[in-house]
C-alpha positions as CSV (number, residue, x, y, z in Angstrom):
1,M,-63.6,-88.7,108.7
2,K,-63.5,-90.0,105.2
3,N,-61.1,-88.2,102.8
4,V,-63.2,-86.9,100.0
5,F,-60.1,-86.4,97.8
6,R,-59.0,-90.1,98.1
7,K,-60.4,-91.2,94.7
8,I,-59.0,-88.2,92.8
9,R,-55.6,-88.1,94.5
10,D,-52.9,-87.5,91.9
11,E,-49.5,-88.6,93.4
12,K,-47.6,-87.5,90.2
13,A,-49.1,-83.9,90.6
14,E,-48.3,-83.9,94.3
15,V,-44.6,-84.8,93.6
16,S,-44.4,-82.0,91.0
17,A,-46.2,-79.5,93.1
18,R,-44.0,-80.3,96.1
19,K,-40.9,-79.2,94.1
20,L,-42.4,-75.7,93.7
21,Y,-42.4,-75.2,97.5
22,S,-39.2,-74.3,99.3
23,K,-38.2,-76.1,102.4
24,K,-36.5,-72.9,103.5
25,L,-39.9,-71.3,104.2
26,A,-41.1,-71.9,107.7
27,F,-44.8,-71.7,106.8
28,H,-45.6,-71.6,103.1
29,N,-44.1,-75.0,102.5
30,F,-45.7,-78.2,101.3
31,F,-46.8,-79.0,104.8
32,H,-49.1,-76.0,104.6
33,V,-50.7,-77.6,101.5
34,I,-51.3,-80.8,103.4
35,E,-53.0,-78.9,106.2
36,T,-55.2,-76.9,103.8
37,L,-56.3,-80.2,102.2
38,K,-57.4,-81.4,105.6
39,F,-59.3,-78.2,106.2
40,A,-60.9,-78.5,102.8
41,N,-62.0,-82.0,103.6
42,Q,-63.7,-80.8,106.8
43,I,-65.5,-78.0,104.8
44,V,-66.6,-80.4,102.1
45,H,-68.1,-82.8,104.6
46,S,-70.3,-80.0,105.9
47,L,-71.7,-79.5,102.4
48,V,-73.4,-82.8,102.2
49,T,-76.4,-81.5,100.3
50,K,-74.2,-79.9,97.7
51,L,-71.5,-82.6,97.4
52,S,-72.9,-84.0,94.2
53,T,-72.4,-80.7,92.3
54,L,-69.1,-79.8,93.9
55,N,-66.0,-80.0,91.6
56,L,-63.5,-81.7,93.9
57,E,-60.8,-81.8,91.3
58,T,-60.8,-78.0,91.1
59,I,-60.4,-77.7,94.8
60,Y,-57.7,-80.4,95.0
61,Y,-55.5,-79.0,92.3
62,A,-56.0,-75.4,93.4
63,L,-54.8,-76.3,96.9
64,L,-51.9,-78.3,95.6
65,F,-50.5,-75.2,93.8
66,H,-52.1,-72.3,95.7
67,D,-48.7,-71.1,97.2
68,A,-46.4,-72.6,94.6
69,G,-43.3,-70.5,94.0
70,Y,-43.9,-68.5,97.2
71,V,-40.2,-68.1,97.8
72,E,-39.7,-66.3,94.5
73,D,-39.9,-62.5,93.9
74,Q,-43.1,-62.5,91.9
75,T,-43.0,-58.8,91.1
76,C,-39.6,-59.2,89.4
77,L,-41.0,-62.0,87.4
78,G,-43.8,-59.8,86.1
79,Y,-46.7,-60.9,88.2
80,A,-49.0,-58.6,90.2
81,D,-49.0,-60.9,93.3
82,K,-48.0,-64.3,94.6
83,E,-51.4,-65.7,93.8
84,S,-51.1,-64.8,90.1
85,Y,-47.7,-66.4,90.0
86,S,-48.9,-69.6,91.7
87,A,-51.8,-69.7,89.3
88,A,-49.4,-69.4,86.3
89,L,-47.3,-72.3,87.6
90,A,-50.4,-74.4,88.1
91,E,-51.6,-73.5,84.6
92,E,-48.3,-74.5,83.0
93,Y,-48.2,-77.9,84.8
94,L,-51.9,-78.8,84.3
95,L,-52.0,-77.9,80.6
96,G,-48.8,-79.9,80.1
97,R,-50.6,-82.8,81.7
98,G,-53.4,-82.5,79.2
99,M,-56.1,-80.9,81.4
100,S,-58.6,-79.0,79.4
101,P,-58.2,-75.2,79.3
102,V,-61.6,-74.7,80.8
103,D,-60.8,-76.9,83.8
104,V,-57.4,-75.3,84.2
105,S,-59.1,-71.9,84.3
106,K,-61.3,-73.1,87.1
107,V,-58.2,-74.1,89.1
108,T,-56.3,-70.9,88.5
109,L,-59.3,-68.7,89.4
110,A,-59.7,-70.7,92.6
111,I,-56.0,-70.0,93.4
112,K,-56.5,-66.3,92.8
113,A,-59.5,-66.4,95.1
114,T,-57.0,-66.9,98.0
115,H,-55.7,-63.3,97.6
116,I,-56.6,-61.2,100.7
117,S,-58.9,-58.9,98.8
118,A,-60.4,-61.5,96.4
119,E,-64.1,-62.3,96.3
120,C,-65.3,-65.8,95.6
121,R,-67.6,-66.4,92.6
122,N,-68.6,-70.0,93.3
123,L,-68.6,-72.7,96.0
124,E,-65.3,-74.3,94.8
125,E,-63.5,-71.0,95.3
126,E,-65.1,-70.5,98.7
127,V,-63.8,-74.0,99.8
128,V,-60.3,-73.2,98.6
129,R,-60.2,-69.8,100.3
130,G,-61.8,-71.2,103.4
131,A,-59.3,-74.0,103.7
132,D,-56.4,-71.5,103.2
133,I,-57.5,-69.2,106.0
134,S,-58.9,-71.7,108.5
135,G,-55.7,-71.8,110.4
136,M,-56.3,-68.2,111.5
137,A,-59.1,-69.6,113.7
138,A,-57.0,-72.3,115.3
139,P,-56.6,-72.5,119.1
140,Y,-54.4,-69.6,120.3
141,N,-51.3,-71.6,121.0
142,D,-51.4,-73.0,117.4
143,F,-52.1,-69.6,116.1
144,L,-49.2,-68.1,117.9
145,E,-46.8,-70.8,116.6
146,M,-48.1,-70.1,113.1
147,S,-47.5,-66.4,113.5
148,K,-43.9,-67.0,114.7
149,A,-43.3,-69.3,111.7
150,I,-44.6,-66.6,109.3
151,R,-42.5,-64.0,111.0
152,A,-39.3,-66.2,110.5
153,E,-40.3,-66.7,106.9
154,Q,-40.7,-63.0,106.2
155,E,-37.4,-62.3,107.8
156,Y,-35.8,-64.8,105.5
157,L,-37.6,-63.4,102.5
158,I,-36.6,-59.8,103.2
159,G,-33.2,-60.6,104.6
160,A,-33.7,-58.6,107.8
161,K,-35.0,-59.0,111.3
162,I,-38.4,-57.9,112.4
163,S,-38.9,-56.8,116.0
164,W,-41.6,-58.7,117.8
165,A,-43.6,-55.5,118.5
166,D,-43.5,-54.5,114.9
167,W,-44.5,-58.0,113.8
168,V,-47.6,-58.0,116.2
169,R,-48.7,-54.6,115.0
170,G,-48.3,-55.5,111.4
171,S,-50.1,-58.8,111.9
172,E,-53.1,-57.0,113.4
173,V,-53.3,-54.7,110.3
174,H,-53.0,-57.7,108.0
175,L,-55.5,-59.9,109.8
176,K,-58.3,-57.4,110.4
177,P,-59.7,-57.5,106.9
178,Y,-60.4,-61.2,107.3
179,L,-62.9,-60.3,110.1
180,H,-65.1,-59.2,107.3
181,E,-64.8,-62.5,105.4
182,K,-67.8,-63.1,103.1
183,I,-67.5,-66.8,102.5
184,S,-70.1,-68.9,104.3
185,C,-69.3,-72.5,103.6
186,G,-68.3,-74.8,106.5
187,E,-68.9,-74.6,110.2
188,L,-66.3,-71.9,110.8
189,F,-67.8,-69.5,108.3
190,I,-71.5,-70.2,108.3
191,K,-73.5,-67.0,108.9
192,S,-76.4,-68.5,110.9
193,N,-74.8,-66.9,113.9
194,E,-73.3,-63.5,113.8
195,P,-70.4,-63.1,114.0
196,S,-69.3,-66.4,112.5
197,L,-67.2,-68.8,114.5
198,F,-64.2,-67.9,112.3
199,N,-64.7,-64.2,113.2
200,Q,-65.0,-64.9,116.9
201,R,-61.9,-67.0,117.0
202,L,-59.8,-64.7,114.9
203,T,-60.9,-61.7,117.0
204,S,-59.8,-63.6,120.1
205,N,-56.5,-64.6,118.5
206,I,-55.7,-61.0,117.4
207,K,-56.6,-59.7,120.9
208,Q,-54.3,-62.3,122.6
209,L,-51.5,-61.7,120.2
210,K,-51.6,-58.0,121.0
211,Q,-51.2,-58.8,124.7
212,E,-47.9,-60.5,123.8
213,I,-46.3,-57.0,123.7
214,V,-48.1,-55.4,126.6
């Protein structure tokens, strides 16, 4: 599959963005960025009829920075959530690179669209959000490994152990809102069949995860 971001790839920005991701985090590290770019590539390829009007730069830069600074305590830094802090880091870098404020705003809004309760206002934001959550619909073994990585990461961030039973119960609470996902771009999220493939797979993954503590 052709990489739609090949022509706009910005290696300098990738180097700078990578520095904002901690290697100490088991999941929200720069490898996650690489994975979301792959998911975004798949989604964009499914939007052939809309490709000419899609702003790939907005998607690309938003995904580069969408979890930047995740290791930091954003609340102590004066931000409402992690997405707002990541957006601020992206804004600082991109404005410093000479990107227009209008284009920077598109990127920061796309980053904020990855918040669990956010609603997308345009197709670029849908692609970014869709790419970020596509892993939830991965085959169960991959989903389970992702869950374990996020658990280890959370333990590191809070400085305390989380029992597996508590983690599974908390994961169910956190993941269930995504079963009502409103985006509809890409094969995972298209609403021609109800529920969507994303919904079906995430439902199955949640069910199997709960069985891990039975």
